[in-house]
N, C-alpha and C positions, 0 to 999 in steps of 0.2 A: 377881250385880254382879260376877263377873268376865268373864260373856260381852258386858255392858254393858261394858264397858272395851274388850275388843276391839274391840266395834260400833264406839263410839267412839274407837276410833284409827284403823280403817277406815276411818269417816267424813272424818277430816281429811286420812286419805293421798290417799283422792278429790280434797278440796279441791286439794290441793296439789299432784297430777298432773295435775288444769284447768289450776291455773293453769302449774304449768312446761312443760304441751305447746304450748299457746298461748295464754300472756301474759296473767296473772291480771292486769295491771295495764290492761287492752285493754279490761275488762268494766264497762259502765258499766251504773247501775238505767233501767232503763226505766217509764214508768207505761203501765200497761194502757191503750187502745183498750177501750170497752165502750160498750152502750148504742146507742140507734138513731140514725140517718145525721144531721149537721148538716142542716139545715132542716123537722127535724121540728114545732118548733114550729109553725111557718107553715102550715105541712100538716096538722097538727091542726086549724088554724083556718075550713080552707077546704071546699070540698063540690063535690063535681061529679056534676052532672041530679039536685040537689037532696040528695044523700044524702051523707051525713056518710062521710068517707075513713077507711080500716080503719090506728089506729095499728100503726106502727111497731117500737112497742115491746110491745107484746101480742097484734096480730093474730098468727096464726098462717097458713105458708103455704099453705097452701087454700083458706084465708081470704079472702086475699090475693088469687089467683087465682082466685077464684069472681065478687071483686068486679069485677078488670080482664076478664070473659068479660060482665060484664055493661053495661060502657060501650059506646056507639060509638065509633066513629073519632075524631069532633070531640072529646069530652073528657077522651080519652089524649092527643091535640095541646096541650089547655092543659095537662093537670097535669105534662105533658113540660115546658112551656117555662115553666108557672111553678113548679115544683118539682126539676128533674133530679137535683140529689143525693140527694134520698131516692125517685125512680123507679127513678134508678141502683144502688142499693144495695136494694132492696125487694124482700127474695125473693118470688117468686108473681107477681111481675112478668113482663108477658111477655119476651122474652130478645130480640127487633127491638128495644124500645120502651126497653131498661136499654142496650143498646148506644149509640143514639143519643143517649140524657138524658146519659152518660157521655161522649161524646163534648162535649158543651155543655158537663159540669161542668170537664172539665179543662180547656178551652175558657178558662170565664171563670176559672180560677185567675191567668191571668196566668204562669206562674214558668214560666219554659225549661226546668226539670229533667222538667216533665210534657208537656211539648211532644211529643213521636213516641207519646207514649202517643193524641193526637185524632187520627194520622193515620186516613186511610177506611179503611183496610186493616186498622186492629187490631178485636176485635171484646173491648171493655173491659168484663165483666159485672157488677164494683164497683170504686166511687174510691169513697177516701176519704181527705181530707187531712187528715186530723186527726194531731196528732202525725210522724211521717216518713214515715205514708200508705201505706196499702195500698189494694191491686188485685186484682183478678182478671181473667184472659184466658184467651179461648175461643181453641182453637187445630181448625179444623177444623167441621160443622156441628156446632152440638150441638142442634139444633131435630130434626132428620131422625138423626141417629146410632142405630147398636143398641149401641152403647161407649162409656162417659161413662170418663174415669180423673180423677182428680185429682193433682196434685201438691202435697203440706203438704211446704215448706222448713222451713230450722233457722234457726239462727244468723243476723245479720247482712242479714236481708231485709227489704226495704221496697220504696216505690210507687216510689226511685232507684235502686236497685239488682236489682229486678223483673229485667230485660232486658238484664245487661251483655254486651253484644256480642264485650268483650274475652276475656272467658271463655268460649267457646260447649261448649254444653253439660253447666252447670255449671250454674248457675244458675234459676231455676224457671223459666223463660218460656226460657229455652235445656233444659233437662231435657223438656218439654213439647212443644217443635219438635222433638226426636228421637224420642221414643216417638212422637209422634204420626206421623211419616217410616217409621217402624218398625213400626208397626205396620196402618196403609196402612187399608186397605177406609173402614168409615161409622166409625171409631172416630172420637169429639175428645176431646181431651186439654184441663183448664182447669188451668195454673198459678196456685193459688191462693195468694198472697200476702195473707192477708184476717184475720193476727191479728200483734199487737204480738213481734216478735220477741226475742231477746237480743242485746246488740250485744256482743260480742267474748266470751272463755269467761269470765265472774265466777262470781257470786252468782246471778243470770238464771239463765244454764245451767244451775246445780247446784240450783236448786231447781224447784217446780212453780208456781208464783204465774202468770208467765203462760202456760204450760200449760194451766193450768185455765180461766182467761180465753180463748184461744185458742181449746179444745175445744168450748164454750158457738157461738163462734160457726162452728167445725167443721160440729157438728150441725145448728145452723140451716140452713146452706148445702146440706146434703146436702137438707136439706128441703127446700128451695126449687128442685129441682132433679129431685127429686119433686113436687111441685108442678106443675111445668113438664109434664108427662109424659118424661122421661127417664127413663133406664136408670140400673138401682140400678149406685152408680160403684164404680170400684175406687182404691181411697186409694193414693199412693206417698208415704212418708211419710218424708223422711233429715232423719237424727240430731237434734238436740230437735223438728225436726217428728214424727220417731217417737213422744213424749213427750207429744205435744196428739194423735195417734191412738191412744194408748194409752187415756184421760182420757177420748174422743167416743164409743169402739169401739162400747161398749153404746148409743147416742145414734142411732147412723144406720143409715141398711140397706144399708151397704157392702156386695159381696159378696163382696171381697176387699180383705185388709189387707196390705201390703207396708213392711215395716221395711226402712231401710239405714242402714248408718253408725250406728248407734243405739245411745245412752247406758244404754238402757232403756226399758218404756214403761208402768213403775207398776203392774205385774201379774210376779207370780214362776214364772206359765205363760200359755199363752193360753188356756190357759179360763180364767182366771183377768182373762181382758180381756169376758168375757163378751158375747160376739156372736157371729151362727150365719158368720160372716164367713170365708171361710179366713185365714188368717194366715201369711205367708212373711218370711222374712226374709235378707239377704246383708252378709256383710261383707270385704272385698278383703283380702289380707294385708299390705296395707301402710298399713291404715286408722288412724291414729295413735285413733282411740273405743276401739280393744281397750284402752289401755295408760288408761283411766279406768275403776278399780275399781267392780264392780255393785252397790252399797250405797243402804241405805238408809237413813236416822237420819232421824224425822220428817219435816221438806220437805226433807230435803238429801237429794242423790242419785234414781237413778233405777229400781233394784230390778233386778231379775232380770236378764244379759243372752241377751238375744232370740235368741242364735244356739243355743247352747246346748242342748246334746242334752234336757236336761231341763225346758227351757221349750216343748217342743212342737209348733215350728213347724216349714215345710217350709220345706226350703234351695232358696235358689236362687242357682248358680253364681258366681262371684266371682272367679273364681283370677287373671284377667288382668286386675283391675280397677286402676288405681292410685288410690291416696291416697282422701285424703276426700269428691271428691267427681266422684271418676272414673265412675261408674256407667252413664251415661248416653252414656260416653265411644262414637260409632261403630265395630259391627267386637267389643266385647267381648260376654263370653257373656253376662254380667248383661240386658246394654241388649236381646241374644235373646229372654230369658229374658221380662224384665218384659212385651216387644209380644206375647209369648204368654199371658203371664198378663192384659193389652190386649183382645187379643181374644176370652178367655172360652176360648182350647183347651188350657192348659195345666193338668197334671191332678196 
């Protein structure tokens, strides 16, 4: 009983510290976007060349890839025209077709806040306007890449904040751009704002509800990359995004998982993630996440500190990182190390 009491006090302290660090009142409860994309009902009622279409809710990405491999160009164009939201979000569908589908879907929303995503030079691999909006954007040539990395962001990210140019190298797209430039060569990087993230630092950030929903979406996304022949990805997981990656780890084929600015990964050790991926961690000296106690009580808190020696992850140098979002700033040790991991050169 005494041990339980200490745990309860520690958990309460964790909530208090999180609230004091970033403003408890700023946290707003979010409803996770789950399930197949908008337009699925119409898709299920349609056919292509006399064949039933793969159900977005139940077909595996490999089944989707095989289905599209059996279609001619005219049938693909018809599906693109009639069902852009489904095609654009269908894991396993051809990458160029998804880019084009999402340009159509984004333009069709008629919303100014999404307009920049429809520009001809953007490679939008997924776009879901439900809730606050979700988006995945590719930097580099995904179809021919020898190495692929995926940025999994934390709180306060959605389709409208995904590419916040006012804070370069910090948001999902900014991190992806910086990593793509640093990695060079034939590397491709995906900024995956593909789940409902917490807003502010409140209960949504302290519990695992949104991370659990996000992990399922991340696992399916990586299966979609595999289905179209992309290399096993490196997952770069920031803040609450590292909770998502921790829960998804055993369900992905990632070659490496990099957690930075992490409050915990819902495992007590790297081995507890039950993944064959190499696990890396980084935390800068001024990152406020260090002030969040690493506890777990029921679904509150995210467990052990991944940067602790006992966790057993490989360390990424981050002595010159400023704050919670400075890991991809040009010239930092962390960005140099991240680029080496992305290229498959780190040991």
